[in-house]
N, C-alpha and C positions, 0 to 999 in steps of 0.2 A: 796375624793381627793386621788390620787395615790402618792406613795412615790417618792421623787425627785431622779434623777439619773444623770449620767454623759455621755457626748458625746465628743469624741475626734474630734477637728476641726483643721484647719490650724493655728488658733490663740490660741490654747490651749484647756484646759479641761473646758467645760461649763456645768452648771447645766440645766436640763430640766425636764419637767413634763411629765411622760409617759402617753399616752392616749390609748395605745393598751393593753387591758386586756389579749389578747392571746399571747403577747410577752412582758411580764413585764421586767423591767430593772434589771440587775445584779449589776452594779457598783453604788450602792447607797453609800451615805456618810459613813454609818456604815460599809459596806462591804469593802470599800477602806481603811478605817482607821484600821480595823482588819487585813487586808492583809498586810498593812505597818508594823503594830506591829509584825505580824508573821515573816515577812521578816527580820526585824532588830534583833529580838531575835534568829531566826534561823541562821543568819549570825554570831552572837556571839557564838552560839553552834557549828557552823561549823569550827571555829578556832581550836576546840579541836580534830580534826583529827590529829593534830600534837602532841597530848598528849603523845603517845607512845615514841616519841623522848625525851620528858622531863623525862619520867620515866626511859628510858635507860640512860640518862645523870646522874641521881641520883643513878644509880647502879642496876636497875632492869634487870633481865634476861628475855628471851622470855616467860618462864612459868609464872613468876610473873606478867609480863605485861598483859598476858591473864587473870589472876585471878583478877587483879585490874580493868581492863576494864569491866569484867563481872559483877562487883558489881553494875554498873549502871543499868543493866537489872534487877538484883535482887531488887534493890530499886524501880524500876518502877512497877514490878509485885506485890511487897508487898503492895503498896498503891492503886493500881487501883480499888479494890472493893469500897473503901471509896470514891475515886474520883468520880466514877459513881453515887454513892448515893448522894453526896453533890451537884453535878451538877444538879441532878433532883429535889432535895428538896430545895436548897438554891439559885440556879441560876448559870449561866455560869460565870458571871463577877467576883464573889468572888473567884472562883477557878482559873480563869485567873490571877487575881492580886496576889493571894497567891502563885501560881506556879512561876510566873516571879520574885516575890520578893524573894522566896526561891532560885531561880536560881542565883539571885544577891548575896545572902549570900554564896552560894556554890562557886562562882567564887572568892569571897573575901577570902574564906578558901583555895582555890588553891594557893593563893599568900603566905599563911603561911606555905606551904609544902616545905621543903628543904631536907628531908631525907626520906627513906622508913620506914614504920611503920604503926600502926593502923590508923593514921590520914588520910592518902590518901585513905584507904579503906572506911572510914566513909564519906569522902567528895564525893567519887564516888556514894555512896549509896544515899546521899542527892541530888546529881545531877540527879540521875535516878528518884527519887521521884518528884523533881521539873519538870523534863522534861515531865513526863506523865501527870502531872497536867495541865501545860499551853498548851501543844500540844493537848491533848484531848479536853480541854474546848474551845480552839480557833476553832477547827474544828467543834465542836458541835454548837458553836455560829454561825459559817459560815453557817451551815446547816439550822439554824433557819432563817437566813437572805435571802437565795436564794429562788426564787419562785419555787413552786413544779413542775411546767411545765419545768423548766430549771435546775433541781437539779444537775444532773450529770455534766452539763456544768459549773454550778456555782462552784461546789466543785473542778472541774478540774482547773478552773482559779485560785481559791483560793490556790490550791496546788502549782501553779507556784511560789507563794511567798516563798515557802520552797525549791523549786528545784533550783532556781537561786542562792540563798545564798550558796548552797552546793558547787558549783564550785568556787564562789567568796571567800568563807572561806578558802579553801585550798590554793588558789592563794595568798590571803592576808597574810596568815600565812607564806608562803614562803618569801614574801617581808619583813615582820617584822623580821623574823629570820635571813634574809640575812644582815640586818643592825643593829639588836639589839639582844635581847635574849628572853627566855620564859617568864620572868617577864613582859617585855613590851607587849608581846602577851596577857598575862592574863589581864593586865591593859586595853588593847584595847577591849578585850571581856567584861570586866566589864563595860566599858563606853557604849558599844552597848546595854548591858542588861539593864542598867539604862535608856537609851533612849527608849528602847522597853517598859519598865514599864511605862514611862511617856505617851507613845502613847496609852497604854491600859487604862489609867485612865478615858478618856471620854466615853469609851464603856458602853452601857446600855443594859440590858437584854431585849429581845423581850418578850412582854406580853404573858404568856402561854395561851393555849386554855383552856377555862373553862369547867369543867365537873361537872355533878350533884353529882356523887359519889366521895368520897375521894379515892385517889390513893396511895397505899402503894409502897414504893421504891422497885424496882426490885432487887432480891437477886442474889448473884453470881451464885448459882446453877441454878436458873430459867433462867438467861440470857444465860448461857452456853448451856442449854438443850432446849432452845426455838425451837420448830419444824420448825417454819417459817424461822429460821436463820441457822440451822445446815449446810445446803449446802453451805451457804455463809462463815461460819466459816472455813469449810474445804478448799474451794477455796482460801480464804484469807491466811490461814496458809501456803499452798504450794507456793503461790506467795511470801510471806515474806521469806520463805526458800530460794527462788531464789535470792531475794534482798540481804540477808545476804551473800550468796556465792559471788555475784558480788562485794560487797563492802569489802569483807574480803580476797578473794583469787585471784581476777584478778590481783591485784598488784604483788603478789608473782609469779603468772603464767607468767606475762610479764618479771619480773626481772630474773626468772629462765630460761625461754626459749629464751629471747632476741628478741621476736617477738612483733612488734608494740610498742606503747608508752601509758603511762597512760593518758597523756594530750589529745591525739587524741581519745582514747577510751571513756573517760568520757566526752570529749567535744562533741563527736557525740551522746553519751547517753543523756546528758542533753539538747542539742540543739534540737534534734528531739522530745523529750518529751515536751519541752516548746512550740515548734512550733505547734504541734498537739493540745495541750490544748488551745492555744490562737486562732488559725485560724480554727480548726476543733473540737473545744470543744463541739459544738452542736450535733455532730454525735451520741453519745450514747443516747441522748434524742430522736433523730429522729428514730434510729433503735431499741431502747429499751435496757435498761441496761443489761437485762438478755442475750440477744444475744451478746452484746459486751464483756461479760465475756470470751466466747470462742475465739473471735477474738484476744483480748488482751493477754490472757494467752497462746494462740498458738504462738503468736509472741515471747513471753518471752521464751517459751520452745525451739523454733527454734533458738533463739539467743545462747542458751547453746550448741546446736548441732553444730552450725557453729563454736563456740569458741573451741569445742572439737577437731575439725579437722583442726583448723587454723595452717597454716605453713608459712603464709606471713602476713605482716602488713595489707594488703587489707582485709583479712579474719577477723582479729581482729576489724577493722573498721566496717565491715559489721555486725559483732556480736553486736557491740556497738549500731548501728542503730536499729537493731531488738529488742534488750533488752530495749533500750530507748523508742521505739514505744510502746512496751508492757507495760512498766511502766507508760508511759504517760496516758494510758487509764485504766489500771487494778486497780490502787489505787482509783481514784475517782469513777469508776463504782461500785466496791465492796462496798465502803463506802456509795454510793448512795443507794444501795440495803439494807444496814443495816439501814439507816435512814428511807427509805420508808417502810420497814417492821416492824418498831418499833413505838409504840405509842409515841406521842410527849412528854408525861410526863415521859417516860422511855428511851428517846433517849440518855441521858448522860451515863447510864449504858451500853447500847449496844455499843456506840461509844468507851467507855473505854475498853470494852472487845476486840473490834476490834483492838485497839491500843496495848493491852496487847499481842495479838497474835504475833505482830512484835517482842516484847521483848522476848517472849517465843521461837520463832524460832531462835533468836540469841543464847540463852542458849543451845538449842538442836542441831541445824544444824551446828553451827560453829565447835564444837568438832568432830561431826560425819563425816562431809565432810573433815575436816582436816585429820582425821585418814584414810579415804578412799584415799585421795591424796597420803599419805605416802605409802600406800599399793599397789595401782593399778595405780597411776599417775593421771595427770590432765584430760587427754582425757576421760577415762572411767568414772571418777568422774563427769565431766560436763555432759556427756551423761546421767548418772544416775539422776542428778538433773533435766535435761530437761524432762526425762521420768516421774519423780515424779510429775512435774507440769502438764504434759499432762494427767496423770492418775487422778490427783486431779480435773482437769477440767472435765474429763469424768464422774467422780463420782458426781461432782456438778450437772450435768444435770440429772443423774439417780435419785439422791435424790430429785431433784426439780420437777420431772415429775408429781408426785401426786398433788403437790401444784398447778402446772400450770393447771392440769385438773380441779381442783376445781375452779380456777380463770376463766377458759374458760366457765364454766357452770354458773358463777355468773356475776357480773357487773364489776369486776376488769379487768384491762388490762393485756393481755398475756405478754406484754413486760416488766412488772415489775418483 
């Protein structure tokens, strides 16, 4: 008997029994519940895009705000090796629950901060550790749930549950702060996190694939140096560098130049990403995830080139569409490659390393690109980022060539 799924009809969402083994369902009960939990917890986290305003209110300057914000990335990087090991040895659910519960604690601690000092640094560290726990474990859990034939599509649709809250969080924070203060915003974030924890409680781990030999947890060094994944790590890192630049410097670019608006740029960015994932999410599985890396990364690189020469709002809007289209496919396609090329029993460690590259790019790219902008301006800096992504994409295919040749001579599919 096949797993139950859902079908959208004019009268609502109905359960059905899938009878087509070649087109297994994505929207199973567990998948929908996990996506809902991810959306609620992500919405809670998205409210913290306003945290720099709170830090400024209690007396932090730009430099100290940067140091405090960076503590989140340090916390995430410090715990990710343990996160991957626990996910693979103890299951996804325990890390999901532990991560969201720790996030609830972190938000409660934000409410106790009223002055600058060691406490806010410690809270950011805890926040980063919690984030890498629940985010990594939820995406690993989603990868377990989606059918292998529709993996890229499934991860893309699951990712929508994180993209939509990104815009809603910023808007909701604006509304709260317009009528109340940061304390009320933190209380709202706390309520959402508690609701997200409640939604995570019914989740149950997918039974692992049994093997005759005992499997030892994958080590940090072994994960990072896995030949099957080196090309993916490189492509993922250059993509995440681009993401960091978009979410860190586009705001200052628009405010400095007076060209375009944040709302229109990120509205275009998020809208095109969500539409592509919902209505064309099947495309990577049809064309092959490996082919889609080049398409998605090229869109992202071109977005930076357009942004570099932008002198009217139309150019900024076009850049948002290109960057959003690239993001819409690049993240799920790269994660799909990580999942496909990793044994099931080592999937948690590989996914954790993939997520850690995001945090690592924040630590490295943020200061470097900021320095470049101060020295040569936004235009040349954005062109440099676009070229970095293009070069990373080219090297991805060069490094992957030998693997593809081996796959063509064997039974595996070239598209993987």
